[in-house]
MARTI-897674 format. One record per residue (C-alpha): residue number from 0; residue in one letter; chain; x, y, z. Coordinates in steps of 0.2 Angstrom, whole numbers, plus 5000, padded with zeros to 4 digits. Layout:
<recs>
{NUM, "A", "A", {X, Y, Z}}
...
</recs>
This chain:
<recs>
{0, "M", "A", {5850, 4579, 5730}}
{1, "A", "A", {5849, 4562, 5721}}
{2, "A", "A", {5846, 4546, 5730}}
{3, "R", "A", {5861, 4535, 5729}}
{4, "P", "A", {5857, 4516, 5733}}
{5, "V", "A", {5871, 4505, 5738}}
{6, "Q", "A", {5878, 4497, 5722}}
{7, "H", "A", {5873, 4478, 5719}}
{8, "A", "A", {5870, 4467, 5705}}
{9, "K", "A", {5859, 4475, 5692}}
{10, "R", "A", {5841, 4471, 5690}}
{11, "E", "A", {5833, 4470, 5673}}
{12, "Q", "A", {5818, 4480, 5680}}
{13, "P", "A", {5822, 4489, 5696}}
{14, "P", "A", {5807, 4491, 5708}}
{15, "T", "A", {5800, 4508, 5709}}
{16, "E", "A", {5798, 4517, 5725}}
{17, "Q", "A", {5780, 4512, 5726}}
{18, "D", "A", {5785, 4494, 5723}}
{19, "R", "A", {5797, 4494, 5738}}
{20, "C", "A", {5782, 4499, 5750}}
{21, "Y", "A", {5773, 4483, 5750}}
{22, "V", "A", {5776, 4464, 5748}}
{23, "S", "A", {5765, 4450, 5742}}
{24, "V", "A", {5761, 4436, 5754}}
{25, "S", "A", {5750, 4420, 5754}}
{26, "V", "A", {5735, 4421, 5765}}
{27, "E", "A", {5720, 4411, 5770}}
{28, "R", "A", {5704, 4420, 5768}}
{29, "F", "A", {5689, 4415, 5779}}
{30, "Q", "A", {5672, 4420, 5773}}
{31, "Q", "A", {5654, 4414, 5776}}
{32, "D", "A", {5655, 4403, 5761}}
{33, "G", "A", {5671, 4395, 5765}}
{34, "N", "A", {5690, 4398, 5766}}
{35, "T", "A", {5702, 4400, 5751}}
{36, "Q", "A", {5720, 4402, 5748}}
{37, "A", "A", {5725, 4419, 5740}}
{38, "D", "A", {5739, 4432, 5738}}
{39, "D", "A", {5738, 4448, 5748}}
{40, "L", "A", {5748, 4464, 5748}}
{41, "I", "A", {5754, 4470, 5764}}
{42, "A", "A", {5764, 4486, 5769}}
{43, "Q", "A", {5783, 4486, 5770}}
{44, "E", "A", {5789, 4494, 5786}}
{45, "V", "A", {5808, 4497, 5788}}
{46, "P", "A", {5820, 4506, 5799}}
{47, "V", "A", {5825, 4523, 5792}}
{48, "A", "A", {5840, 4531, 5801}}
{49, "L", "A", {5843, 4550, 5799}}
{50, "I", "A", {5861, 4554, 5800}}
{51, "Y", "A", {5867, 4572, 5801}}
{52, "N", "A", {5885, 4576, 5797}}
{53, "G", "A", {5890, 4558, 5800}}
{54, "I", "A", {5881, 4557, 5817}}
{55, "S", "A", {5865, 4546, 5819}}
{56, "H", "A", {5851, 4556, 5827}}
{57, "V", "A", {5835, 4546, 5825}}
{58, "V", "A", {5828, 4529, 5818}}
{59, "M", "A", {5810, 4530, 5812}}
{60, "M", "A", {5800, 4515, 5806}}
{61, "A", "A", {5793, 4521, 5790}}
{62, "S", "A", {5788, 4517, 5772}}
{63, "P", "A", {5804, 4517, 5760}}
{64, "S", "A", {5798, 4530, 5748}}
{65, "D", "A", {5800, 4549, 5746}}
{66, "L", "A", {5814, 4548, 5759}}
{67, "E", "A", {5823, 4564, 5754}}
{68, "D", "A", {5806, 4573, 5756}}
{69, "F", "A", {5805, 4564, 5773}}
{70, "A", "A", {5822, 4569, 5779}}
{71, "V", "A", {5820, 4587, 5775}}
{72, "G", "A", {5802, 4588, 5781}}
{73, "F", "A", {5807, 4580, 5798}}
{74, "S", "A", {5822, 4591, 5799}}
{75, "L", "A", {5811, 4606, 5797}}
{76, "S", "A", {5796, 4601, 5808}}
{77, "E", "A", {5808, 4596, 5822}}
{78, "G", "A", {5818, 4612, 5821}}
{79, "I", "A", {5834, 4604, 5817}}
{80, "I", "A", {5835, 4616, 5802}}
{81, "E", "A", {5826, 4632, 5799}}
{82, "Q", "A", {5828, 4633, 5780}}
{83, "V", "A", {5830, 4620, 5766}}
{84, "A", "A", {5846, 4629, 5761}}
{85, "E", "A", {5854, 4623, 5777}}
{86, "V", "A", {5854, 4605, 5769}}
{87, "Y", "A", {5869, 4604, 5758}}
{88, "D", "A", {5867, 4586, 5752}}
{89, "I", "A", {5856, 4571, 5755}}
{90, "V", "A", {5862, 4553, 5751}}
{91, "V", "A", {5851, 4538, 5753}}
{92, "Q", "A", {5859, 4521, 5756}}
{93, "Y", "A", {5851, 4504, 5757}}
{94, "D", "A", {5852, 4486, 5750}}
{95, "P", "A", {5838, 4484, 5738}}
{96, "E", "A", {5839, 4465, 5741}}
{97, "N", "A", {5837, 4467, 5760}}
{98, "L", "A", {5826, 4482, 5764}}
{99, "L", "A", {5822, 4476, 5781}}
{100, "A", "A", {5841, 4479, 5786}}
{101, "G", "A", {5836, 4497, 5785}}
{102, "V", "A", {5839, 4513, 5776}}
{103, "E", "A", {5852, 4526, 5780}}
{104, "V", "A", {5848, 4544, 5775}}
{105, "H", "A", {5864, 4555, 5776}}
{106, "L", "A", {5861, 4573, 5777}}
{107, "S", "A", {5875, 4586, 5776}}
{108, "I", "A", {5869, 4602, 5786}}
{109, "A", "A", {5876, 4618, 5791}}
{110, "A", "A", {5889, 4618, 5805}}
{111, "Q", "A", {5879, 4629, 5816}}
{112, "R", "A", {5864, 4618, 5815}}
{113, "Q", "A", {5875, 4603, 5819}}
{114, "M", "A", {5881, 4611, 5835}}
{115, "E", "A", {5863, 4615, 5840}}
{116, "L", "A", {5858, 4597, 5837}}
{117, "K", "A", {5872, 4590, 5847}}
{118, "K", "A", {5866, 4600, 5862}}
{119, "R", "A", {5849, 4592, 5861}}
{120, "R", "A", {5856, 4575, 5865}}
{121, "R", "A", {5842, 4566, 5856}}
{122, "N", "A", {5846, 4549, 5850}}
{123, "L", "A", {5830, 4539, 5848}}
{124, "T", "A", {5820, 4526, 5840}}
{125, "G", "A", {5803, 4531, 5834}}
{126, "R", "A", {5789, 4519, 5832}}
{127, "T", "A", {5776, 4520, 5818}}
{128, "G", "A", {5766, 4535, 5819}}
{129, "C", "A", {5774, 4541, 5835}}
{130, "G", "A", {5777, 4560, 5835}}
{131, "L", "A", {5785, 4562, 5853}}
{132, "C", "A", {5797, 4548, 5854}}
{133, "G", "A", {5814, 4553, 5862}}
{134, "A", "A", {5808, 4569, 5870}}
{135, "E", "A", {5819, 4570, 5886}}
{136, "S", "A", {5808, 4581, 5897}}
{137, "L", "A", {5790, 4588, 5898}}
{138, "Q", "A", {5798, 4605, 5893}}
{139, "E", "A", {5804, 4598, 5877}}
{140, "V", "A", {5787, 4590, 5873}}
{141, "M", "A", {5778, 4607, 5876}}
{142, "R", "A", {5789, 4616, 5864}}
{143, "P", "A", {5784, 4633, 5858}}
{144, "V", "A", {5773, 4632, 5843}}
{145, "G", "A", {5778, 4642, 5827}}
{146, "H", "A", {5766, 4656, 5822}}
{147, "V", "A", {5760, 4656, 5804}}
{148, "E", "A", {5753, 4670, 5794}}
{149, "A", "A", {5734, 4669, 5797}}
{150, "Q", "A", {5724, 4665, 5781}}
{151, "P", "A", {5705, 4666, 5778}}
{152, "L", "A", {5696, 4649, 5781}}
{153, "V", "A", {5695, 4638, 5766}}
{154, "E", "A", {5678, 4636, 5758}}
{155, "G", "A", {5668, 4622, 5763}}
{156, "Q", "A", {5666, 4616, 5745}}
{157, "A", "A", {5685, 4615, 5743}}
{158, "V", "A", {5686, 4604, 5759}}
{159, "E", "A", {5673, 4592, 5753}}
{160, "A", "A", {5681, 4591, 5735}}
{161, "A", "A", {5697, 4586, 5743}}
{162, "V", "A", {5690, 4574, 5754}}
{163, "A", "A", {5680, 4566, 5740}}
{164, "A", "A", {5696, 4564, 5729}}
{165, "L", "A", {5708, 4558, 5743}}
{166, "A", "A", {5705, 4539, 5741}}
{167, "K", "A", {5710, 4539, 5722}}
{168, "H", "A", {5726, 4548, 5726}}
{169, "Q", "A", {5731, 4535, 5738}}
{170, "P", "A", {5737, 4519, 5728}}
{171, "L", "A", {5746, 4511, 5742}}
{172, "Q", "A", {5731, 4513, 5754}}
{173, "A", "A", {5720, 4505, 5741}}
{174, "M", "A", {5732, 4490, 5739}}
{175, "T", "A", {5736, 4487, 5757}}
{176, "G", "A", {5724, 4496, 5768}}
{177, "A", "A", {5738, 4502, 5779}}
{178, "F", "A", {5744, 4519, 5773}}
{179, "H", "A", {5740, 4536, 5779}}
{180, "G", "A", {5740, 4551, 5767}}
{181, "A", "A", {5745, 4569, 5768}}
{182, "A", "A", {5739, 4580, 5753}}
{183, "W", "A", {5742, 4597, 5747}}
{184, "C", "A", {5726, 4605, 5740}}
{185, "D", "A", {5724, 4621, 5731}}
{186, "G", "A", {5710, 4634, 5736}}
{187, "Q", "A", {5697, 4625, 5726}}
{188, "G", "A", {5701, 4608, 5734}}
{189, "N", "A", {5711, 4600, 5720}}
{190, "I", "A", {5724, 4588, 5727}}
{191, "L", "A", {5740, 4594, 5719}}
{192, "Q", "A", {5752, 4582, 5728}}
{193, "L", "A", {5751, 4568, 5741}}
{194, "R", "A", {5763, 4558, 5751}}
{195, "E", "A", {5759, 4541, 5759}}
{196, "D", "A", {5767, 4532, 5774}}
{197, "I", "A", {5762, 4519, 5787}}
{198, "G", "A", {5764, 4533, 5800}}
{199, "R", "A", {5753, 4548, 5799}}
{200, "H", "A", {5768, 4559, 5805}}
{201, "N", "A", {5779, 4552, 5792}}
{202, "A", "A", {5767, 4555, 5778}}
{203, "L", "A", {5765, 4573, 5784}}
{204, "D", "A", {5784, 4576, 5785}}
{205, "K", "A", {5786, 4569, 5768}}
{206, "L", "A", {5773, 4581, 5761}}
{207, "L", "A", {5781, 4596, 5771}}
{208, "G", "A", {5798, 4591, 5764}}
{209, "Y", "A", {5791, 4592, 5746}}
{210, "L", "A", {5782, 4608, 5749}}
{211, "R", "A", {5797, 4617, 5756}}
{212, "R", "A", {5809, 4610, 5744}}
{213, "S", "A", {5798, 4615, 5729}}
{214, "E", "A", {5796, 4633, 5737}}
{215, "I", "A", {5777, 4632, 5736}}
{216, "E", "A", {5768, 4647, 5743}}
{217, "L", "A", {5759, 4639, 5758}}
{218, "N", "A", {5745, 4653, 5759}}
{219, "T", "A", {5738, 4647, 5742}}
{220, "G", "A", {5730, 4631, 5749}}
{221, "F", "A", {5728, 4618, 5763}}
{222, "V", "A", {5735, 4602, 5770}}
{223, "L", "A", {5723, 4587, 5771}}
{224, "V", "A", {5728, 4572, 5782}}
{225, "S", "A", {5719, 4555, 5783}}
{226, "S", "A", {5720, 4554, 5802}}
{227, "R", "A", {5716, 4563, 5817}}
{228, "A", "A", {5724, 4581, 5820}}
{229, "S", "A", {5735, 4577, 5835}}
{230, "Y", "A", {5746, 4590, 5844}}
{231, "E", "A", {5761, 4584, 5833}}
{232, "M", "A", {5752, 4586, 5817}}
{233, "V", "A", {5748, 4604, 5821}}
{234, "Y", "A", {5765, 4607, 5828}}
{235, "K", "A", {5774, 4601, 5812}}
{236, "S", "A", {5762, 4610, 5801}}
{237, "S", "A", {5764, 4627, 5810}}
{238, "R", "A", {5783, 4625, 5810}}
{239, "C", "A", {5783, 4623, 5791}}
{240, "G", "A", {5771, 4638, 5788}}
{241, "V", "A", {5755, 4629, 5784}}
{242, "A", "A", {5740, 4640, 5787}}
{243, "T", "A", {5726, 4627, 5786}}
{244, "L", "A", {5726, 4609, 5792}}
{245, "V", "A", {5711, 4598, 5788}}
{246, "A", "A", {5709, 4581, 5796}}
{247, "V", "A", {5697, 4567, 5792}}
{248, "S", "A", {5696, 4563, 5810}}
{249, "A", "A", {5695, 4573, 5827}}
{250, "P", "A", {5708, 4585, 5834}}
{251, "T", "A", {5714, 4583, 5852}}
{252, "A", "A", {5712, 4597, 5865}}
{253, "L", "A", {5731, 4601, 5864}}
{254, "A", "A", {5730, 4602, 5845}}
{255, "L", "A", {5716, 4615, 5846}}
{256, "K", "A", {5726, 4625, 5859}}
{257, "M", "A", {5741, 4625, 5848}}
{258, "A", "A", {5731, 4629, 5833}}
{259, "Q", "A", {5725, 4644, 5842}}
{260, "E", "A", {5742, 4649, 5848}}
{261, "A", "A", {5749, 4647, 5830}}
{262, "G", "A", {5735, 4656, 5821}}
{263, "L", "A", {5732, 4640, 5811}}
{264, "N", "A", {5715, 4636, 5804}}
{265, "L", "A", {5710, 4619, 5810}}
{266, "I", "A", {5696, 4608, 5803}}
{267, "G", "A", {5691, 4591, 5809}}
{268, "F", "A", {5679, 4577, 5805}}
{269, "A", "A", {5681, 4581, 5786}}
{270, "R", "A", {5669, 4569, 5778}}
{271, "P", "A", {5659, 4569, 5762}}
{272, "G", "A", {5645, 4582, 5765}}
{273, "R", "A", {5651, 4588, 5782}}
{274, "H", "A", {5666, 4595, 5792}}
{275, "V", "A", {5669, 4604, 5809}}
{276, "V", "A", {5678, 4620, 5811}}
{277, "Y", "A", {5688, 4620, 5827}}
{278, "H", "A", {5698, 4636, 5825}}
{279, "R", "A", {5696, 4650, 5813}}
{280, "A", "A", {5712, 4661, 5812}}
{281, "T", "A", {5704, 4676, 5805}}
{282, "E", "A", {5687, 4684, 5807}}
{283, "E", "A", {5678, 4686, 5790}}
</recs>
C-alpha cells in the first residue's frame, strides 16, 4: 500500500514526511532584555479527506505524515472495518507544492463494509483533536465499547521509564511545541514506536494503524499518550485490542466507565516518579 503523490516537477531533494509537518516563519520575540527578529518552526495543519471506494466520508484536520497508518487506524477505531485485510489498497494524493489544498486518502475496502458505511450517513468535517465530530445522535456517541482480553497491570517502573523517554521520541513536538504523541511500549517501558500529530486522536489512530498493520501482539505492551485519557481515546484503544492505556494527564469519568466495561487497564497522570491507577482489569 504505497503512497502515490500527484506527479509534479521533480525536486532535487524531496521533503521527508517529517519536513511536511512544519513550516518556517519569521517572528518577533519579546523578552525582558528586548525584542529580536528570529525564525520559528510552526506545525503544519492540513485537511485530510478519507475516501472509501470513491465516496468521501470524512475530512480531518491533521499533520501530513503517516497517513496510511492514520487511514487504517481511523477505519478500525471507528468501526468502518473490522480487520486490516478488509482494506485492499490505499492511495495518498496531494500536491507537494500546495499541501494546504488538502490531501486525499483513497481506500479500497470490502463491499460489505462499504454498504454498512453508507447506512451510517456520516459525512463530516473533524476539527483538530475532536473525536466525536459528525455523530448524528446521542445513541451514536454512546456506542458500545469493545471488550479486550484483560492483561495484568503494567509495572510502575515500566510506566516511569516510558514517560521519561517520551520527549526524546517526539522530534516534531521538540521543534514546534504543537504535537501530541502516541507511543507503543514494551513490558519494560521501552518505546518501540511512536506517532505524532497535532490532534491527540489522530496520533492515536496513526499508532493503532501501525500496530494492526504490523500484526503486533497487543498483549505484550501498552500505549502511552501525551494527553488526557478521554472517552474517545479509551474507545479507540479498546476497539483495536489495546489492553493498557497510559496517559500523562487525567482521564474523564466517561473514559473510566468505558475502561471498566472494556476490561482495559487505565493509568493517568503518568509523570516522572508518579502515576495513578484508575482501573485495574485483573486482580493480582
